[in-house]
C-alpha positions as CSV (number, residue, x, y, z in Angstrom):
1,X,28.4,20.1,1.2
2,X,24.6,20.9,1.9
3,X,23.7,24.4,0.9
4,X,20.6,24.4,2.3
5,X,22.2,23.5,5.8
6,X,24.8,25.9,4.9
7,X,22.4,28.8,4.3
8,X,20.5,28.2,7.1
9,X,23.1,29.2,9.4
10,X,23.5,32.1,7.4
11,X,20.4,33.3,7.6
12,X,19.7,32.4,10.9
13,X,23.0,34.6,11.5
14,X,21.6,37.3,9.5
15,X,18.2,37.0,12.1
16,X,20.0,37.5,15.2
17,X,21.8,40.7,13.4
18,X,18.6,42.3,12.6
19,X,16.9,41.5,16.1
20,X,20.1,42.3,17.8
21,X,20.0,45.8,16.6
22,X,16.2,46.1,17.2
23,X,16.8,45.0,20.9
24,X,15.0,41.5,20.7
25,X,16.1,38.5,22.4
26,X,14.7,35.1,23.0
27,X,13.0,34.7,19.6
28,X,12.6,31.1,18.7
29,X,14.6,30.5,15.4
30,X,14.3,26.9,15.3
31,X,11.4,26.9,12.7
32,X,13.4,28.9,10.0
33,X,13.6,26.9,7.2
34,X,15.7,27.4,3.5
35,X,14.3,25.3,0.7
36,X,14.3,25.7,-3.5
37,X,11.7,28.5,-4.3
38,X,8.6,27.1,-5.9
39,X,9.6,29.1,-9.1
40,X,13.0,28.9,-10.3
41,X,12.7,32.4,-11.7
42,X,12.8,33.6,-8.0
43,X,16.2,32.3,-7.4
44,X,18.4,29.5,-5.9
45,X,16.8,29.5,-2.6
46,X,13.8,30.9,-0.5
47,X,13.4,31.6,3.3
48,X,10.4,31.9,5.4
49,X,12.4,33.1,8.5
50,X,10.2,36.6,8.3
51,X,7.0,35.0,8.0
52,X,7.3,32.7,11.1
53,X,9.1,35.3,13.2
54,X,7.1,38.9,13.0
55,X,3.8,37.6,14.3
56,X,5.5,36.6,17.8
57,X,7.9,39.5,17.8
58,X,4.8,41.6,17.3
59,X,6.5,43.2,13.2
60,X,5.3,43.3,10.0
61,X,6.2,40.7,8.1
62,X,7.4,42.4,4.9
63,X,9.2,44.8,7.3
64,X,11.3,42.0,9.1
65,X,12.0,40.3,5.4
66,X,13.3,43.5,4.0
67,X,15.6,44.1,7.1
68,X,16.9,40.3,7.3
69,X,17.4,40.8,3.2
70,X,19.6,44.0,3.9
71,X,22.1,41.8,6.2
72,X,22.1,38.8,3.5
73,X,23.3,41.3,0.7
74,X,26.5,42.1,2.6
75,X,27.1,38.0,2.3
76,X,29.5,37.3,-0.4
77,X,28.0,33.9,-1.4
78,X,25.2,36.3,-2.3
79,X,24.4,38.0,-5.5
80,X,20.9,39.6,-5.0
81,X,18.1,39.1,-2.4
82,X,14.8,40.0,-3.0
83,X,10.9,40.2,-1.1
84,X,8.1,38.7,-2.3
85,X,4.8,38.8,-1.5
86,X,4.1,39.5,2.7
87,X,7.6,38.8,2.9
88,X,9.3,35.3,1.3
89,X,12.7,36.3,1.1
90,X,14.3,34.9,-2.7
91,X,18.3,34.5,-2.9
92,X,20.2,34.0,-5.8
93,X,24.0,32.7,-5.1
94,X,27.2,33.8,-7.1
95,X,28.4,31.9,-9.7
96,X,31.7,31.6,-7.4
97,X,29.6,29.9,-4.6
98,X,28.0,27.5,-7.0
99,X,31.2,26.9,-8.3
100,X,32.3,26.1,-4.8
101,X,29.1,23.8,-4.5
102,X,30.3,21.8,-7.5
103,X,33.6,21.6,-6.4
104,X,32.7,20.2,-3.0
105,X,30.2,17.6,-5.2
106,X,32.8,15.8,-7.4
107,X,35.4,16.2,-4.0
108,X,33.0,14.0,-2.3
109,X,32.3,11.6,-4.7
110,X,30.3,8.8,-3.6
111,X,29.6,10.2,-0.4
112,X,28.3,13.0,-1.7
113,X,24.3,13.5,0.0
114,X,25.0,11.2,2.7
115,X,25.0,12.8,6.4
116,X,24.7,12.9,10.1
117,X,21.3,13.6,11.2
118,X,21.1,10.0,12.2
119,X,23.8,10.7,14.9
120,X,24.5,6.6,14.5
121,X,21.1,6.1,16.3
122,X,20.2,2.2,16.2
123,X,17.2,1.9,13.7
124,X,15.6,-1.8,13.4
125,X,13.7,-2.1,10.0
126,X,11.8,-4.8,10.1
127,X,9.9,-5.6,6.5
128,X,8.6,-8.8,4.6
129,X,7.7,-11.0,7.6
130,X,6.0,-13.2,5.5
131,X,4.8,-16.4,7.1
132,X,7.5,-19.3,6.0
133,X,4.8,-21.3,4.2
134,X,5.3,-20.7,0.4
135,X,7.3,-18.5,-2.1
136,X,6.7,-15.0,-2.1
137,X,4.3,-13.3,-3.9
138,X,4.1,-10.1,-5.5
139,X,2.0,-8.9,-2.4
140,X,5.4,-9.0,-0.2
141,X,7.2,-7.6,-2.8
142,X,6.2,-4.1,-2.5
143,X,7.2,-4.2,1.3
144,X,10.1,-5.9,0.7
145,X,11.6,-3.0,-1.8
146,X,10.1,0.2,0.4
147,X,11.8,-1.7,3.7
148,X,15.2,-2.4,1.9
149,X,15.3,1.0,0.1
150,X,14.3,3.0,3.7
151,X,17.2,1.1,5.6
152,X,19.6,1.9,2.6
153,X,18.2,5.7,3.1
154,X,18.4,5.9,6.6
155,X,22.3,4.5,6.6
156,X,23.1,7.3,4.1
157,X,21.5,9.9,6.4
158,X,23.9,8.6,9.5
159,X,21.6,6.2,11.4
160,X,22.7,2.7,12.4
161,X,20.3,0.5,10.3
162,X,19.6,-3.4,11.2
163,X,17.6,-4.9,8.4
164,X,14.9,-7.5,10.3
165,X,13.1,-10.1,9.2
166,X,10.2,-11.8,11.7
167,X,9.8,-15.2,11.4
168,X,6.0,-16.5,12.1
169,X,7.5,-19.9,13.0
170,X,5.3,-20.4,16.0
171,X,1.5,-20.3,14.8
172,X,-0.9,-22.6,13.2
173,X,-0.2,-21.9,9.9
174,X,3.1,-24.0,10.5
175,X,1.6,-27.2,11.3
176,X,-0.4,-27.0,8.3
177,X,2.7,-26.4,6.3
178,X,3.7,-29.5,8.2
179,X,1.1,-31.7,7.3
180,X,1.2,-30.4,3.5
181,X,4.9,-30.9,3.5
182,X,4.4,-34.4,4.9
183,X,1.7,-35.2,2.2
184,X,4.1,-34.5,-0.6
185,X,6.7,-36.8,1.2
186,X,4.4,-39.6,1.3
187,X,4.0,-38.8,-2.6
188,X,7.6,-38.6,-2.9
189,X,8.0,-42.2,-1.6
190,X,5.2,-43.7,-4.4
191,X,2.1,-43.4,-2.7
192,X,-1.0,-41.6,-4.7
193,X,-2.1,-39.0,-2.5
194,X,-4.9,-38.0,-4.8
195,X,-6.1,-34.6,-4.7
196,X,-4.6,-32.2,-1.9
197,X,-7.3,-31.9,0.4
198,X,-9.1,-28.5,1.3
199,X,-7.1,-26.6,4.1
200,X,-3.8,-27.9,3.0
201,X,-1.5,-26.0,1.1
202,X,-1.8,-27.0,-2.7
203,X,1.2,-25.5,-4.4
204,X,3.9,-27.7,-6.4
205,X,6.6,-26.0,-4.2
206,X,6.1,-28.3,-1.7
207,X,7.0,-31.0,-4.2
208,X,10.7,-30.3,-3.7
209,X,10.3,-30.3,0.2
210,X,8.5,-33.9,-0.1
211,X,11.6,-35.3,-2.2
212,X,13.9,-33.8,0.5
213,X,12.3,-35.3,3.2
214,X,12.0,-38.7,1.3
215,X,15.9,-38.1,0.9
216,X,16.3,-37.5,4.3
217,X,14.5,-39.9,6.2
218,X,13.6,-42.7,3.7
219,X,10.6,-44.4,4.5
220,X,11.1,-43.8,8.3
221,X,8.7,-41.1,9.3
222,X,5.7,-43.2,8.1
223,X,5.9,-45.4,11.1
224,X,6.0,-42.1,13.6
225,X,2.7,-40.7,15.6
226,X,1.9,-37.2,14.0
227,X,2.9,-36.3,17.5
228,X,6.3,-37.6,17.0
229,X,6.8,-36.7,12.8
230,X,5.1,-33.4,13.3
231,X,7.8,-31.4,14.8
232,X,10.4,-32.8,12.5
233,X,8.3,-32.1,9.3
234,X,7.5,-28.8,10.6
235,X,11.2,-27.5,11.3
236,X,12.4,-29.0,7.9
237,X,9.3,-27.1,5.7
238,X,10.2,-24.1,8.0
239,X,14.2,-24.0,7.1
240,X,13.1,-25.1,3.5
241,X,10.7,-22.6,3.2
242,X,13.0,-19.5,4.6
243,X,15.8,-20.7,2.0
244,X,13.2,-20.4,-0.7
245,X,12.1,-17.1,0.4
246,X,15.9,-16.0,1.0
247,X,16.2,-16.8,-2.6
248,X,13.5,-15.1,-4.0
249,X,14.6,-12.2,-2.1
250,X,18.0,-12.5,-3.1
251,X,16.8,-11.8,-6.7
252,X,15.4,-8.3,-5.4
253,X,18.9,-7.7,-3.7
254,X,17.0,-8.0,-0.6
255,X,19.1,-9.3,2.0
256,X,18.5,-9.0,5.6
257,X,20.8,-8.6,9.0
258,X,18.9,-10.6,11.3
259,X,16.3,-13.1,11.1
260,X,14.1,-13.4,14.4
261,X,12.3,-16.2,15.4
262,X,9.0,-15.6,16.9
263,X,9.4,-19.4,18.3
264,X,12.3,-18.5,20.4
265,X,9.8,-16.1,22.9
266,X,8.5,-18.5,24.4
267,X,9.9,-21.5,26.2
268,X,9.4,-24.2,29.2
269,X,8.1,-21.2,31.4
270,X,7.2,-19.2,29.0
271,X,10.3,-17.7,28.0
272,X,10.7,-13.7,27.1
273,X,6.9,-13.7,26.4
274,X,7.0,-14.8,30.0
275,X,9.3,-12.1,31.5
276,X,8.0,-9.2,29.5
277,X,4.4,-9.8,30.9
278,X,5.8,-10.0,34.2
279,X,8.0,-6.7,33.9
280,X,4.8,-4.8,32.4
281,X,2.6,-6.0,35.0
282,X,5.2,-4.3,37.7
283,X,4.7,-1.2,35.8
284,X,0.7,-1.4,36.1
285,X,0.2,-2.1,32.4
286,X,-1.3,-5.7,32.9
287,X,-4.3,-6.6,34.9
288,X,-6.8,-9.1,34.4
289,X,-10.6,-7.8,33.5
290,X,-13.0,-8.1,30.9
291,X,-13.4,-6.8,27.3
292,X,-16.5,-5.1,26.3
293,X,-18.3,-7.5,23.5
294,X,-17.1,-6.4,19.6
295,X,-19.6,-3.9,18.0
296,X,-22.1,-5.7,15.6
297,X,-22.8,-8.9,15.4
298,X,-21.0,-10.9,17.9
299,X,-18.9,-13.7,16.6
300,X,-19.9,-17.3,17.5
301,X,-16.5,-18.0,19.7
302,X,-16.8,-14.7,21.8
303,X,-17.3,-15.3,25.2
304,X,-17.6,-12.8,28.1
305,X,-14.8,-13.9,30.4
306,X,-12.0,-12.5,32.7
307,X,-8.7,-12.5,30.9
308,X,-5.0,-11.2,31.0
309,X,-5.2,-8.0,29.3
310,X,-2.5,-5.1,28.8
311,X,-4.0,-1.6,29.7
312,X,-3.4,-0.2,26.0
313,X,-5.9,2.4,26.4
314,X,-3.5,4.4,29.0
315,X,-1.1,4.8,26.3
316,X,-3.0,5.6,23.1
317,X,-4.8,2.5,21.7
318,X,-8.5,2.3,21.1
319,X,-9.2,-0.9,23.4
320,X,-7.1,-2.6,25.6
321,X,-5.4,-6.0,24.3
322,X,-5.7,-9.5,25.5
323,X,-2.3,-11.3,26.1
324,X,-3.7,-14.8,26.9
325,X,-6.1,-17.4,25.3
326,X,-9.2,-19.4,27.3
327,X,-6.9,-22.4,26.9
328,X,-3.9,-20.4,28.8
329,X,-1.5,-20.2,25.3
330,X,-0.6,-16.0,24.8
331,X,-2.0,-14.6,22.1
332,X,0.2,-13.6,19.0
333,X,-0.6,-10.1,20.4
334,X,1.6,-11.5,23.7
335,X,4.3,-12.2,21.1
336,X,4.3,-8.8,19.5
337,X,4.8,-7.2,23.0
338,X,7.7,-9.6,23.9
339,X,9.6,-9.0,20.5
340,X,9.4,-5.4,20.9
341,X,10.8,-5.3,24.5
342,X,13.8,-7.7,23.1
343,X,14.5,-4.9,20.6
344,X,14.3,-2.0,22.9
345,X,16.5,-4.6,25.2
346,X,18.8,-4.8,21.9
347,X,18.9,-0.9,21.9
348,X,17.1,0.2,19.2
349,X,14.9,3.8,19.4
350,X,13.5,4.1,16.4
351,X,11.7,1.1,15.3
352,X,10.3,0.9,12.0
353,X,7.6,-1.3,10.9
354,X,6.9,-1.9,7.0
355,X,3.4,-3.9,7.1
356,X,0.5,-4.6,4.5
357,X,-2.4,-2.4,3.8
358,X,-4.7,-4.8,5.9
359,X,-2.5,-4.3,9.3
360,X,-3.9,-1.0,9.4
361,X,-5.4,-1.8,12.7
362,X,-1.7,-2.6,14.1
363,X,-0.7,1.1,14.2
364,X,-2.0,2.1,17.4
365,X,-1.6,-1.1,19.0
366,X,2.2,-1.1,17.9
367,X,2.8,2.5,19.2
368,X,0.9,2.2,22.3
369,X,3.3,-0.9,23.4
370,X,6.5,1.0,22.0
371,X,5.2,3.9,24.7
372,X,4.9,1.2,27.7
373,X,7.9,-0.4,26.7
374,X,9.8,2.5,26.7
375,X,8.5,5.0,28.8
376,X,8.1,7.4,25.7
377,X,11.7,7.0,24.7
378,X,11.2,5.1,21.7
379,X,10.1,5.8,18.5
380,X,7.6,3.4,16.8
381,X,6.7,3.8,12.8
382,X,4.5,1.8,11.1
383,X,4.6,2.1,7.2
384,X,1.4,0.5,5.3
385,X,2.1,-0.9,1.9
386,X,-0.9,-0.5,-0.4
387,X,-1.9,-3.3,-2.9
388,X,-0.2,-3.9,-6.2
389,X,-2.5,-4.8,-9.5
390,X,-0.6,-6.4,-11.9
391,X,-1.3,-6.0,-15.5
392,X,0.2,-6.8,-19.2
393,X,-0.6,-3.8,-21.7
394,X,-3.7,-2.9,-19.6
395,X,-5.0,-6.6,-18.8
396,X,-4.6,-8.4,-15.3
397,X,-2.1,-10.5,-15.2
398,X,-3.2,-14.5,-14.5
399,X,-2.0,-16.5,-11.6
400,X,0.9,-18.5,-11.0
401,X,0.6,-22.1,-11.9
402,X,3.6,-23.0,-9.5
403,X,2.3,-21.1,-6.2
404,X,-1.2,-22.5,-7.0
405,X,-3.3,-19.4,-6.3
406,X,-1.2,-16.0,-6.5
407,X,1.7,-14.3,-8.6
408,X,4.9,-15.1,-7.2
409,X,7.9,-12.4,-6.8
410,X,10.0,-14.6,-8.7
411,X,7.5,-14.4,-11.5
412,X,7.8,-10.5,-12.1
413,X,11.6,-10.2,-11.5
414,X,12.2,-12.7,-13.8
415,X,10.0,-11.2,-16.8
416,X,10.7,-7.5,-16.1
417,X,14.5,-7.7,-14.0
418,X,15.2,-6.7,-10.6
419,X,15.8,-2.8,-11.5
420,X,12.4,-2.2,-13.0
421,X,10.7,-4.1,-10.2
422,X,12.7,-1.9,-7.5
423,X,12.2,1.4,-9.4
424,X,8.6,1.3,-10.0
425,X,7.7,0.0,-6.5
426,X,9.1,3.1,-5.2
427,X,7.6,5.3,-7.8
428,X,4.5,6.1,-5.7
429,X,4.0,6.6,-1.8
430,X,3.9,3.4,-0.3
431,X,0.5,4.3,0.8
432,X,-1.2,4.7,-2.3
433,X,-2.3,1.5,-4.9
434,X,0.0,1.1,-7.3
435,X,-0.7,-0.6,-10.9
436,X,2.3,-2.3,-12.4
437,X,2.6,-3.0,-16.1
438,X,4.6,-5.5,-17.4
439,X,4.5,-3.9,-20.7
440,X,5.1,0.1,-19.6
441,X,7.7,-0.9,-17.3
442,X,9.9,-2.4,-19.9
443,X,9.3,0.5,-22.8
444,X,12.1,2.4,-23.3
445,X,10.6,5.8,-23.1
446,X,10.3,8.9,-21.4
447,X,7.3,7.7,-19.7
448,X,9.1,4.8,-17.8
449,X,10.8,6.2,-15.1
450,X,13.3,3.3,-14.2
451,X,14.5,3.6,-18.2
452,X,14.8,7.2,-18.1
453,X,16.8,7.7,-14.9
454,X,19.2,4.7,-15.8
455,X,19.3,5.9,-19.2
456,X,20.3,9.4,-17.6
457,X,23.4,8.2,-16.3
458,X,24.4,6.2,-19.4
459,X,24.1,9.2,-21.1
460,X,26.5,10.6,-18.9
461,X,29.0,8.1,-19.0
462,X,28.9,8.1,-23.0
463,X,29.4,11.7,-22.8
464,X,32.6,11.3,-20.8
465,X,33.6,8.6,-23.0
466,X,33.7,10.7,-26.1
467,X,35.5,13.5,-23.9
468,X,38.3,11.4,-24.1
469,X,38.2,10.3,-27.6
470,X,37.8,13.9,-28.6
471,X,40.4,15.4,-26.5
472,X,43.3,13.0,-26.3
473,X,46.0,13.8,-23.8
474,X,43.7,15.8,-21.9
475,X,43.5,15.3,-18.1
476,X,40.0,14.7,-17.6
477,X,40.1,13.3,-14.1
478,X,37.4,14.4,-11.7
479,X,39.8,16.4,-10.0
480,X,41.2,18.0,-12.6
481,X,37.6,18.7,-14.2
482,X,36.5,20.0,-10.7
483,X,39.8,22.7,-11.3
484,X,38.8,24.2,-14.3
485,X,36.8,27.4,-14.4
486,X,33.3,26.2,-13.3
487,X,31.7,30.2,-13.1
488,X,31.5,29.9,-16.9
489,X,28.4,27.5,-16.5
490,X,26.0,30.4,-16.4
491,X,23.6,28.9,-19.1
492,X,19.9,28.4,-18.0
493,X,19.8,25.0,-18.4
494,X,23.3,24.6,-16.7
495,X,22.1,26.8,-13.7
496,X,19.0,24.4,-13.9
497,X,21.3,21.5,-13.0
498,X,23.3,22.8,-10.7
499,X,20.0,23.9,-8.7
500,X,19.1,20.4,-8.8
501,X,22.3,18.6,-7.8
502,X,22.6,20.9,-4.9
503,X,19.2,19.7,-3.4
504,X,20.5,16.1,-3.2
505,X,21.9,16.1,0.3
506,X,18.4,17.7,1.3
507,X,16.3,15.4,-0.4
508,X,18.2,12.7,1.5
509,X,17.8,14.2,4.7
510,X,13.6,14.8,4.1
511,X,13.0,11.4,2.9
512,X,14.9,9.9,5.8
513,X,13.2,12.1,8.6
514,X,9.8,11.2,6.8
515,X,10.4,7.7,6.2
516,X,9.5,8.6,2.3
517,X,11.9,6.8,0.2
518,X,9.7,7.6,-2.8
519,X,10.8,11.0,-2.5
520,X,14.7,10.0,-3.8
521,X,12.9,8.3,-7.2
522,X,10.6,11.5,-7.8
523,X,14.0,13.2,-7.2
524,X,16.1,11.3,-9.7
525,X,13.5,11.2,-12.7
526,X,13.5,15.2,-12.1
527,X,17.1,15.3,-12.1
528,X,17.5,13.1,-15.2
529,X,14.5,15.1,-17.0
530,X,16.8,18.2,-16.6
531,X,20.1,16.6,-17.9
532,X,18.2,14.8,-20.9
533,X,16.8,18.5,-21.6
534,X,20.3,20.1,-21.4
535,X,21.7,17.5,-23.9
536,X,18.8,17.8,-26.2
537,X,19.5,21.7,-26.5
538,X,22.6,21.0,-27.4
539,X,21.4,18.7,-30.4
540,X,19.8,22.1,-31.5
541,X,22.1,24.7,-30.3
542,X,25.7,23.6,-30.8
543,X,27.6,26.0,-28.7
544,X,25.5,24.7,-25.4
545,X,27.2,20.8,-26.2
546,X,28.7,19.3,-23.7
547,X,31.8,18.7,-25.5
548,X,32.9,21.8,-27.7
549,X,36.3,21.3,-29.1
550,X,36.5,25.1,-29.4
551,X,36.0,26.3,-26.0
552,X,38.3,23.8,-23.9
553,X,38.1,25.7,-20.6
554,X,34.1,25.7,-20.8
555,X,34.0,22.1,-21.8
556,X,35.9,20.7,-19.2
557,X,33.6,23.0,-16.9
558,X,30.7,21.3,-18.6
559,X,32.1,17.8,-17.8
560,X,32.5,18.2,-14.7
561,X,29.1,19.1,-14.3
562,X,28.4,15.8,-16.8
563,X,30.5,14.1,-13.8
564,X,28.6,15.4,-11.0
565,X,25.4,14.3,-12.6
566,X,26.3,10.6,-13.5
567,X,27.6,11.0,-9.7
568,X,24.4,12.1,-8.0
569,X,22.3,9.4,-10.2
570,X,24.7,6.7,-9.4
571,X,24.2,7.5,-5.4
572,X,20.5,7.9,-5.9
573,X,19.7,4.8,-7.8
574,X,22.3,2.7,-4.8
575,X,19.8,3.9,-2.1
576,X,17.0,2.4,-4.1
577,X,18.8,-0.7,-4.8
578,X,18.8,0.2,-8.6
579,X,21.9,-0.1,-10.7
580,X,23.5,2.5,-12.5
581,X,24.4,0.9,-15.9
582,X,27.4,2.5,-18.3
583,X,25.7,1.9,-21.2
584,X,22.2,0.4,-22.3
585,X,21.3,-1.2,-25.4
């Protein structure tokens, strides 16, 4: 049960009655919003109906608000309605309606909060997509978590989601990888290769690749020319790197549905890239022309020449984009165009790219490609993830020996655990810089959000276990608890919890629409804080304890509230890909 959606319908109905009585028709009611009031003291719900409708209708906001409030007072779910300020309408719900909402929450179980706003629309979320040239580093970590949690969030909101990884296996970097692996292969065969030459990958992670090559081919590759061994070693090394990357991601509980090879877009006759360019040319988006020189000092390799160009400026980009290099090969951008066309042909009408902050220049060009390919029918979103700075007790963390020059994802997860990494990577908006302190994320305190939220779930589980011990023979099943007199929940702390629990479906919907999974993390912290606060109040005021042996019916109602809190914390943590422990040690 989504009380905000329910009351949007109720408010809209009240508005329609008011307008019909005034003989006013044709008003746009789509802007009516029902949301939590900024101050909980004002009520359970608030609506802007009068504020958004008054001006188009030529009415005074407060007069319209009073008329709408009068209609709402006839609603059996409404205890009271007040008009505040210039025309905001604040609503207090009846205890019976709150009880109905809590009962519906418990009945829905893990499905509570899931929705249907996605209408099974096919969505592609592409994230990580790191070059297959080494282990995952902490810079990839944030995008991996944001992309994975966003995909989970969209699934919860009713979208048909595919989690995708684009393997950059067609560029010059994979030839460097092959040469680096071949050097380790020679080393594995007993050759002293000395220091790793400049321009090759120096990390120790390629040592086992060299050993595996020696095991597979013996000394046979040494007799081949580079033209012969390069493609063999390149594919072997790419496969090894992708296996390592998938293992690293699995540590974070990140698993993709599709691994798409960039190399697969090319072919003997240009493959998908050539056919896509041909299709775009027919639509008028490809032409031969020249580009203006870049601003500032000209690069040494810049040349003023006629090129094959994508007419990106016709669809929102700042400059037209080259599709072919001077040597006749396709640009990396041409592969991007063909890849998006492939996604569109697979039926995706919402495509989300989760990229590092250094890819800010890709936003307009990807959106331009999307408009050209789909005729404007596809939505292209680009989420940029800012840098993560690592600290230990306030001091910057040193680099990893294994990687050669960066801190690996594996280093971070193995030190603090998957849950801490995932939650903290989501506890700030993705486009804001993030400081990650190893010491702080392992503290057992309110200042450590992941601990605080997980402890909330464990505390709820503990209360329910204690109830089984203290109330032997009582039926404490969720169904039985939900059938108790939930209108007894009228303490201020209990009402605050009920209001917060009712927000969860709205949070899931709004976060999915905005592609902002951090909203779920913030919500869970607020829910846990109110739950801990109510538990602490019970320590000081025994009559507020969740288990009160002298008042069995009230206890059953409060245990229903505990069960609902545990359920929502578990569901929210599941969206974030974080575990919900039954106990914490």
